[in-house]
Each structure stands twice: as C-alpha cells, then as structure tokens.
N, C-alpha and C positions, 0 to 999 in steps of 0.2 A: 504494500500500500504506500503510495507516495502522496505527500502533502503538496498542495498547490501553494505557491508563494503568493502572498497577498500583494495585489497591485494598488492597494489603497494609497501607499506612499507616492507612487508614481503618478497617479491620476487624481491630483487634488484639484478638482473642478469646483468652481464657485456655484452655489445653489442659485437658481433663477428666482426672480421675485415671485412671491405668492402672497395671498392675503395674510398668511401666518408669518411670512418672512419678507417684509417690504425692503426695498433697496434703500430708501431714505428713512432714517429713524429720528425721532424726537430726542431731546436730551434725556428724558426719563427712560425711553426705550433703549437708548445707547448705554446708559448707566446700568440698566438691568442686564443688558447683554454682556457688559464688562464686569458685572457684579461689584460695582462701586456706587457710592452715593451720587445722586444727580448734582448735588452741590459741589462735589469734587470736580466733575467735568466743567461746571460753570466757572469755578474758580480758575481752573487751568486755562480756560478760554479767555476770561476777562483779565486776569492778572498776568498771564503769560509767564508765570514762574516755573512751570514745568511744561515740557513739550508734549502737550496732549494731542489727541488725534485731530486731523484736519476737519474743518466744518464746511458745509455748503450753506450759504446765506441766500434765501429767496425772500425778497422784500425784508420785512422785519423778523422773519422766522429763521431759526437756526436748525439745521439738520446734520446728521452724521450719516455718511454713506456706509453701508454695511461692509463693503469691500475695503474701505479705508480703515475701518475698525479691525478687520481681519489682518490687514497688512501691518497696522500699527502694533498689534499684539505680536505678530510674527517677528517683527524687528526687535522685540524685547525678550525673546526667548534666550535664556542663558544656559549654556551647557556646563554642567558641573563634572569635575573629576575626569577620569580617563581610562 
C-alpha cells in the first residue's frame, strides 16, 4: 500500500468570494479573521505605529481585502529551530 503525497502545499489557491467569505471585509470582520480586537486594527491604521495590513478606502469606508490579510499573515510566519 502506498500513500499519496499531499498536494495541499503545492496548490495553495485562494478561495473565491462567496457570501460566507467576501473579498472585502469590514474592520470587525478582518479583526475576527485575524483573531485580534477591532480596536487593535484601528489603532494600527490610525497611529501607524505598527505595520498593519493594507486597507482599501471606498468613500469614507475602510475595508480589508481578504487576500491582503492572507499575505500579511504569511509575511509574519516565523520558522523556529532547525
């Protein structure tokens, strides 16, 4: 019996937009996605003390693109040990 190697790592495709997973997220939705308080995201955006994820401004509204959140998190992965 041979095991098939998982292709999960090779095919990291982004999920298309669905009602359950919109492309544009509000601050509250983005915070929930990142599991951090919404006030933290607001603080990063307003004060600029920490390089938070990029935002999309549409009129007076602020949105976070899901793809930007995924990329932002991926940039912060730290490999420990060896």
